N, C-alpha and C positions, 0 to 999 in steps of 0.2 A: 400366483400367491405365492409368497416367500416363506412363510410360516413352515412350510415342510421341507425346507432347503438348508443345508449349514450355512453356517456365518462365513464361512470363508466362501462360498458361491454368492451368498446375498451380498455381502462387502464389496464384490466385482460388478454390482450394477451401474456404477458410474466412473467415469474414468478421471481420474484428478486432473486439475490444470496447472500451469506451469504458474508457480507463487514466488515471489522474490519480497525479501526483507533487507531494510536499508536503515541503519541507527546513525543518527547524524548528533553528535556530543554539541550541546548549547550552552551557553554563560548560564551560573544561577540566578535565576530571577528573569531571564530573557523571554520576550512571550514573540516569537518569530511567526505563530500561527496566525496572529493579528495583522501581519505587513500585507499591503495591498496584493502584492504581488505575489505571494506567498497563496493568497485565498484565491485569485486569479488562475494561477498555477494549480492548484487543485480542481477547481471546478471543470476547467481544460482537459485533464487528468479521466478525472468522473465520465466526462462527455466524450471522449475516446474510448472509454470502458463500456459505456452504455451498451447492454443487453449482450455484452459476453466476455465480462469480467466485473473485478468489485477492486474496491480502494478502501484502505484504511490509515487513516494519520490520526497519530495520538503522541501526546508526551507522556511519557514516563512517570510513573507515581514514587518511584523508589532513585530515580537519578537522572542528571540533568541532559536527558538525551531525550529527541524525537525519533519517531519509530515510523516509517514509509513502508507500507507494505501493497502490495497489488498482486491480483490474480488474474489471469485470463486467459481463451485461446490461444491468442497468438504471444509468444515468449518475447518476441522482439517488441512487440507494441508494449508489454508490461515491464520491461527495463527503459525502455525510451520516457514511459510516464514516470516511472521511480527516480530517472536521472534529471527528468526536467523539473520536479518538485525537490527534488535536492539541491539543485543549481538555484533556485528560488529561494530556498530557507538560507543557503548561504549567502545570496547576492543582499539578503536583508539585514547583512552585517551583525547577524545573531548568533553565529558560530565561533 
């Protein structure tokens, strides 16, 4: 039970995973997340991280930017997934 332990000890019950975020500037009004190659890259990234990480891709609501965030047990895999998705967005000609 953790109720009788200090928060400093309770907070150490998990080990943080490597997390990386990349922001890609896009043209105003562009919709690169709708491009087939981008959707395929996102699906491949999700499959690669299945069971050992997570992926979050979103368009900013305040600026023309797409944020690509991945977190996982294997930092090399996290970086690879982010790079592949970022390349797909750039290849879609929307950046």
